[in-house]
SESEFI-627293 format. One record per residue (C-alpha): x, y, z. Coordinates in steps of 0.1 Angstrom, whole numbers. Example, Ala and Ser with C-alpha at 12.3 -4.5 7.8 and 13.67 -1.06 7.14 Angstrom:
REM residues 2
     x     y     z
   123   -45    78
   137   -11    71
//
This chain:
REM residues 109
     x     y     z
  1123   794  1038
  1094   773  1039
  1070   776  1068
  1041   750  1078
  1013   756  1103
  1017   733  1129
   979   740  1153
   979   776  1160
  1012   785  1148
  1034   788  1118
  1070   776  1118
  1096   789  1098
  1123   762  1091
  1150   750  1061
  1154   716  1047
  1188   707  1028
  1202   673  1017
  1189   639  1019
  1192   605  1040
  1196   604  1078
  1174   638  1093
  1195   656  1110
  1170   682  1131
  1184   715  1143
  1171   737  1178
  1187   768  1185
  1186   788  1217
  1159   814  1234
  1163   847  1212
  1184   829  1180
  1172   812  1154
  1174   784  1134
  1198   808  1115
  1224   801  1140
  1227   765  1121
  1238   785  1092
  1268   760  1094
  1261   736  1105
  1233   730  1077
  1263   734  1044
  1288   714  1061
  1264   682  1071
  1240   686  1041
  1261   667  1018
  1257   639  1040
  1228   639  1053
  1192   655  1060
  1197   686  1075
  1173   702  1090
  1168   737  1114
  1129   755  1126
  1127   789  1140
  1106   780  1169
  1079   802  1179
  1082   837  1186
  1114   836  1171
  1133   840  1140
  1109   839  1105
  1082   822  1127
  1052   835  1144
  1056   858  1167
  1031   839  1192
  1019   855  1223
  1016   813  1237
  1025   784  1242
  1066   800  1253
  1071   766  1276
  1094   743  1269
  1072   719  1275
  1052   734  1243
  1084   742  1227
  1089   704  1229
  1044   703  1213
  1057   718  1185
  1089   697  1177
  1066   663  1178
  1040   681  1152
  1068   693  1126
  1084   654  1131
  1053   636  1126
  1042   667  1097
  1072   663  1083
  1071   621  1085
  1104   617  1097
  1117   588  1110
  1151   582  1131
  1156   617  1133
  1187   626  1156
  1184   659  1172
  1206   685  1185
  1208   719  1203
  1216   748  1216
  1210   764  1252
  1172   756  1253
  1170   736  1227
  1191   710  1242
  1170   712  1273
  1138   716  1245
  1148   681  1236
  1150   664  1272
  1114   672  1267
  1110   658  1239
  1126   629  1247
  1108   628  1282
  1073   624  1264
  1077   610  1232
  1100   587  1230
  1097   550  1229
  1059   557  1235
//
């Protein structure tokens, strides 16, 4: 599983396929593995990515930054670092809140 270091945290992610990027954000106490069926099922039509949020899955288990706002900043940093554009965001549970915060902070800016 590849990883990227963004500021003070290393985040692990999955990346399959090509085309329009679709980034999956998991819920609390979950990991990117939650979206394995979606990655397997969509990777022949688009680029699918899933991210282990900080202190989840294989990402760094840091003791700070556990807010929806910080998770949204992590998503933004990840998208920027990966050079993704026109990303489709898909979230489950807490992941949906992270996406709403991301849209509030970064969409159209």
